[in-house]
N, C-alpha and C positions, 0 to 999 in steps of 0.2 A: 307562197310564207304570212300565217295569220297579222293581220295587222291591229296597230292599237287603236284601238277606239274607244273613250268610255263615255258611257248616256245613261240615264236615272234611269229605274225601275218605271214598269208603267205597269199600275192594277196590283203592285204591290209592297208590302210595306215591309221594308231590312231592316233586321236589329243585328250588329253583330257583338261580342263580346271579343275586345281584343288582347288576346294573355299574352304578358309581356314575357319572352325564353331568359332564362338565367343563361345564356352566352349574344353573341353577334353571330347569327348562321355564318360563315366563312363565303365571301363572294370577290372573285374578280374577272378584270377581262385580260388586262396585262400584268404585272409580274404582282406576284401575292407579296408584296412589302410588308399587308398589314397581317397576312397572316398564314406564316412561318408554314407552320402546321408541322412540326419535329414530332415523329411518331410516337414523344413522351408526353406532348400537349391532346396526343386526338380525346383522350378521357373527358376533356374540358371540352370539348363541344359534342355534347351527347345531354340527352335529358336523365338528371338525377330519378330517384326510386322516390324522392322528397313530392318532387314538383309532377311527375306518373299519378303518387295518389293524391294529390291535391287535383289535378284536372279529372281523375275519375269522377270525385267527389263532384265538381264542375257538372258536370256532362251528365251526371245521375240527376242533377239539380235541374239544369233546365232544360234539358233534355231538345240537341240545340237540331234542325233539323241536316245540318250537315256540317263539317269541320273542315278547315285547310291548312297549311303550314309552306312557307319560304321551303324554296327545293336548296338553294344556296348551291354547293359545287356538286352535290350529290346526283347522281345519275337516277332515274327513274326504280332502275334496280334496284339500287342499294336504299332508297328513298322507303320501297314497300319490304325490303327482306331483312333492313338493318336498324328498320324505326322503331320503338319498342310501343312510338303510339299509332301503327297498326293495329296491332292485335286491343290495345283497349278502344279504341273508338270499334273496333269489328265486335267484341264481345256486348259493347252496346247498343248493334245495331246502327249505328253513325256513319254515312257515306266520309270518308275522308280521302284527302287528294293534294296534292302539291298545287302551291299558288306563286306562280315566277311569273318570269321572261321565255315569249318562247324560246326555242331552242333557237329555230330557225334565225329571226331574228337577234338574239344573241350572237351565233356566228355575223352577222350583217355588223351590227355594230364595233365586234372585236376587231373584223379588219380592216377596217375604217381605220381604228386606233393604232393598227402594229404598223400600217403604213407611217404615223408618225415618231412610234415607236423607232421604227427603223432607220430614218431618217435622224431622229437620235443617235441613236449607236451607231451609226454612219462617220457622226460629228465627230463622238467621243473618241473614235476606233482614228482618225486623223489627228485627232488632240494630242492623242498617245503618242501616236508615229510622231509628230514633232519635238513632245517634252526629250523622245530622245535623241534629238541631232542638238547638234549645238550650233548648226548655222548662222547666219547673220539675218536677222528681221521674223527669225522661227516666233521669238517671245511676241509680238506683235501679231504674228500669225494664230500663234495660240487663242491669243486674247478675245479677238474679234467671233474664232471658231467657237469657244467656253462661253461668249453671251449669246449667240445664235441658237448653241446648245441648250441652256437653259430657257430661252425663251420655247423653244419646242416641248421643253419637260412641264413650263406652264402651264401650256395649251395641254397637252397630255392628260398631267394632273385635272385642269377642269373640266375635261371633258368626259375625262373616265367618271367625275367627282356625280357629273350632270347623269352620268349612264345610272351607275350603280345607287343613285337614290331617286329622282325626280321620276328618270324613266322609270325602273325596277318598278319603285312603287305604284306608278299607274298599272305596270303588266299585274301587280298584283292583285291589284282593287278591280281593276279588269274583271282578273278568273276569279274573285270570290262575287261579284255581280253576273257572271256566266251562270256561274254552278246555281245562285238564286234561281236566274231563269227557268232551272232545271226543276226547279223544286213544284209541279202543277198542281200537289192537292192540296197549298196554302198559299191563303193571300198572305198571312203574317210569317214573313220566315226569321228561322234566329241562324245564325251562324258563329262559330267560333275558332277565330282565326290564331295561332300561335307567331309571335311575328319578334325579331328582336329588336330588341332593346333602342336600337339607332333606328331604329325604323316605327317605333310608335304614330313619334308627333305624324310626318307625312303621310301615313295610310290614314289618320283617323281624320287630317285635317280635307283630304281627299275624298274620302266616305261621307264625310258630312254635306262636303258641296255639292252629293249626287244625290241629299234627301236621305242618306241612311241616319239611323237612329244607332251612334257607337259608344261604348263603355268599355274603360279602359281595367285592369285584372292585373296588379304584380304582386311578384311572390316577393315575398319576406322575409329569409332565412336566418335561422338564427343558429347556431353549433353553440354546446352546452358539452362538457368534457375536465374530466379531471385533468391537472397539468399533470405532461409526463415528461419527466427530465431525460431520461433516453431513448433515444432516436427510434430505437428498436423495440420499443414497448407497447406494439398495434397491438396487441390482445388486450392490454389491461386500457389502451384508450380507443377500441370499440366497444368494451363491455361499461366502458364510463359515458359511450356520448348518449348524445339526445339532439335530437333535429329539429328545433321549432318552427313551422309554416305558419304564418300568416298572412292573409289577404289583402293586399291592400287595392281596395275599389272607388271607380270613379273620382280617384286622382291622379293625374298623370305629374310622375315627382317633377322632371325636368321641364315642364311646364305646367306649374303653377298659376291662381288666380291671376288675366289680366289685367293688362295697363289699360284705364279709364280714366276719361280727360271729362269734367262733365263742364259745358259751356255756359257762361251765363251771361246771356247780352240786356242790355236794359234799352235796347233801341225795339224799332216793330220786329224785326227780321233779324235774324242773325247773320253774322259776319261770317263768308262762305271764308275768308283769306285767315282767319285765324283756324278754322278749322283743318282745310289746309295742312296751312304749319303745325295742327296735333299730330294730323297721320304721317306728316315725314317724318317725324322726328319721334316716332315708336310707337302711338300710342295704338292698343289692340281696336277699338272705339273711342269716337267723340258723343258725348250726347250733346246734344244743343237746346238751350228753351228760350224763347225772347219774350220781349215787355216785362225784365222780371224785375218786382221790386224785393226792396229788404222783406217782407214777408215772404214772401215768395221764396226767395235764398235760403232762409232758414229753414224750410221745410223741405225743398230739396236738397238740403244738404243733412240733416241730420236721415231721413229717408236712406240718401247715398252710405254714410258711414256708417249708420246699424245694420244695415245689411251685410254688406262686405265683412263687418266683426275687426279686431284691434291688430289680426297679421294683414291681409289686403285690403286696411284702407292705406296701408303706406303703399299700394300701387293705385291710388285712388289722386289726382289732380283737380282743382275748380280753378278756372279761368273767367274774369270778368272782363268783361268788353262793355261794347257802345259807344255813342257820339258823347255822350255829357262824363265829363269827369266828375263830376260834381254826385252824381248819379252813383259811379261806378265806385265812388270812395267808400259813399252808402252803403250798398250794398254789401262791400268789402268789409265794413263794420259787421254785419250780421252774417255773411258767413264767417267770421275769426269769434265771433256770442256763440256762435252754434254746435263749436268742437271745442272738445275736451279731454284731458288724455285718457285709455289710449286710444279713443276716435280723433287722430289728429292726421289733415291730409295736406298739401301742398298747394299752395296759394299764388295762383299768378295774377295780377294786378293789372293790365294796360290797355284800357279803354279807347279802342277809336288807333291803337297804335301809338298812342303819344306819346307812352313814357319808354317806348323799344326807338322810337325815334328819334325824341330831344336825348336819350340816352346816346346815341348812336353818332346824335350830329356833335354832339359837346366833347365826346370824347375824341373824335376823332379831331377835332380842331384844336385841342389840347394837345395829342399824338401831334399833328403835324407843327404845330409851335414851337414844341418841346425839341424836334427832332430839327428844323430846322431854324435850330439858337436862336432864336425869337424872340427865348424870354419863357415863363411862367401865366400862362392863361389866366394866372387866379389873380396876377397883377392889372390884368388889362382890364381897361374900361368897354363894357359890350353892351350892344343895342342888338336886343329880338323884334323884328319887325312883322306882327303877326300878333293879335291874342287870341290863336285857338288854343287849339288841348295843346297841339306841340308847342306854343309859342309859350304858353304858358311853364310850363313843365320847363323849358329850356332855359326860361330864368330861372326857376328856380333850383333848377342843378347849377344855374352861375353864379347865384347871390350865394348860395351854401358852400361855394370854392372861396369865394372870399372876391368874385370879383363888382365891381360896382357896375350896375345893372338899370339898362333902362327899356320897359316893354312900350309898344308904339300899336296906337291904334290907328287905322289905315282909311276905314271907309269913308271916302267924302260924303257918301251920304247920312252919313250921323251926324244930327244936328245938337248933339249933348257929347260930343267926341271927348274935350278934355276931363268932362265930369266922367264920362266912361273908362276911360285910361285909366285915371286915379283911381274909381273903385276897384277895377283889375287887382292893380295894384295892393290896396286893404284888403282884397280877400285873398289874396297870395299873404300878404302879412298876416293875416286871422289865421287863414288855414293852416302855411307852412312855415310861419314862424319866420320870415324872411323878409330883408327891406330890400324892393323893386320902387324904380318911380317908372308913375305912367306918365305916355306921352300923348300927344295927337299929332299924327304925324302924314294929314290925305294927298299934302300935295307934291311936289318935287323940292320945292321952297325950303318947307320943313325936314326932311329926311335928306337935302341936304346938310343944313344944319347938323343934324345925327351926326353924319358920318365923317365929319371934322372934331367932331368932341370926344369918338370913340377908337379903340385899337382894333375890333372885332367886333362881324357885322352877320347876323343869323337871322336869314327871311326863311319868315317861314307863314305866309299869308296866304291867300286865296289861289288855290292851281288857275296857274292861265294870268298872274297877275304882274304886270314888268312893277316894279318897284325906283330899278336901280337904272338910268342908262348911262351910253356911254362917255358922254361931256359930262359927267356927274365925275365919273372913277378918272376921270384927267386933271379937273380942277384940285382933286387932293395930293397932298402935299408929302406927308409923312405917312411912314407903313402899316398897311392895312391886310388882314386876314376877314374873306367874304365867302361864306359860305347860302347854297340855295338850294330847299330842299322840291321845289320845284319841277318836278319831268313832265309837266305838260307846258306846250309850248303857248303864248312865249315865256322865254324864262325871266325870274323874277331879276336878273342880274343881265343887261345885255350885253351877250360877247361870251358868256358862259358856255361852254360845254360840259355833259352832263357826265361828260367820264373826268373833269378835270380833278386833280391831285395838286394842290399847291403849285396851279399854273399862272405864271406872272402875265395878267393878264393886261397891265399897264406897270409902266415904273414904278417897283415898291410896292404892286396891288397884286395879291397875290388869291388863287379862285377855288375852291371847291364847289365840284359839280353833286346833283343831283344822285346819281347814279351810285357815286361814290359814296356818299350815306346810307344810300340804299341796300349798297350791299352787304357793310357792316351791320345795320338793323334788322334784314331778313336773317345771319349771321346769328346777331346777335336775341334775337326771337327763340329761334329754333334752337340753342343751345341753353336758353331762361328753359326750356318747354325740354328740354335732354335731362338739367338737372332736376328738376322736380319730377318728374318720371322715376326719377331714382332716390327720388324722397329723398334732398340732401340738404334742404330748411326749410322752414314755415313760410316763409311768406316771400313774393319775385316784386318789386313795384319799383318806382324808379330808380330808387337809391342802389338796391342790387344789379337794377338794369349797367346803371353806370360803370359797376364794379367789375361786372363780368367784360361790359364790351369793353374796359381796357385790358383786359386780363387775353378778350379774343386776339386785340390790335401789337400785345405784347410779345404774341405764340404765333403772328399770323405769317401765312405760309403761302406766297405770292409763283402760281406755278410760272408764270409770263419770265419770269425772274431768272427761273431756277432750271429750263427747259434749255435742254443742249441737242447738239447732232454730232459724232465723231462719224467724221471718215478713212476707209483706208487708204493710207497713206499710197500716193504711187508711184511706180515704179522710179522716176524719174527725181519722184522726191526721197528715197529711200538713197536712189545714189549721192 
């Protein structure tokens, strides 16, 4: 049996014109559910006169070295004797052959698939037999057998789908490459391949992965005729009918311009974290730039949007990252000003993940406080321990909710700690129009005083820094909620576990761990990237991040809470 092996051509350049057929060539391995092929429908699965004439012109124009077409369910004799394209290529002296799964390979794959089908059918016969009886317990037997049959059916459909597309398309591509190797007189080889519409994308992608130049051609047909009121007036219909044919070259209707994300990082090296997230969110390509300045951003943005045009720009996104919130905001302003209608794309700003992390942290605490009937977060006094990017944005979000907020600088080496904390608070007031109190808390004594005066504590300090110990927690008398985003040992709060989700660590003291916040942050960034890919809104910043995080929590589905196992009752239990 011939084996499937794909390898690029050596010392040859192959160009393939993928001509999209007017129909999907019938093909199946088990039941022909998709193509019942009643005699009345047979004419629909054949080439029209318009397609023939168009293809004839194309062959004369490009002068291919060979041509191929899917075999489908036809035999080789039917392919040669009943295919009008055979005559077309013969008169143009172009070798023409089928390209499809090897017959022996098809039989092997079908045999394995039929075993599952036979198992499914055996179960269904048992179900039918049980349905005809009324004995006690038959209903339960039927339910379990139906569930088993459904699983088998899904396995059959999944395996058949893989064979009909990825496996079959690989065989088609291998056949094209093998034909190209047989052309010994030329280094630059041209092939015309007639393909079903449902296989254009797959065959094109496979060929291009093997360094083949591919051009797609789709035939657009328009029927023009006078209106015929009487169904039997065929002569009048034919006399008034015109078929207008127009080729669409180089544009795959089902797969238009790809989704692109331009990643603008203000740091020396672009972060791989956000690049990986963008690919996972479905972007076709992510183009990173590092050390980006506002001047760089303007040039990059305008070159990108003008090259894509008003339509494709909707499939373009600009993501702004970097360790400095201030630099990222400056680049954001430049990106915003560089675009204008109709050349507007979505913009995501999330420096070092600060916006999505802060939004996830605030949204999680807000949801947890409400769910546990502890009041409303907006009515709470909050403290943010840490003045980094995450801490600052968390303080801004809390202040905008209406909370009384303190942001604490913690570095004991900072000699001007109080002045620094107050400067942070003033910068937040100037930039974001929020009222936040800046305090200096380098020791446990200062932090103990903060804990006593607030309801909620957000630990957003340096990784591996212990901020609150167990003794401090035991001294607290009133109910508190503490959240820690530090996943690097030791945690910011002594005794907190990474997966804690409102665990009562001490009487009245509830904690939320880093992975609980991190899971929401991960989902949040991916959701933002997906929305931006769909061009749902112009800008995604910390405000939009909080709104989306809330929605994710509202519709959150947790598999561990929904999982179940059903066990068929034993004979003893049934009695």
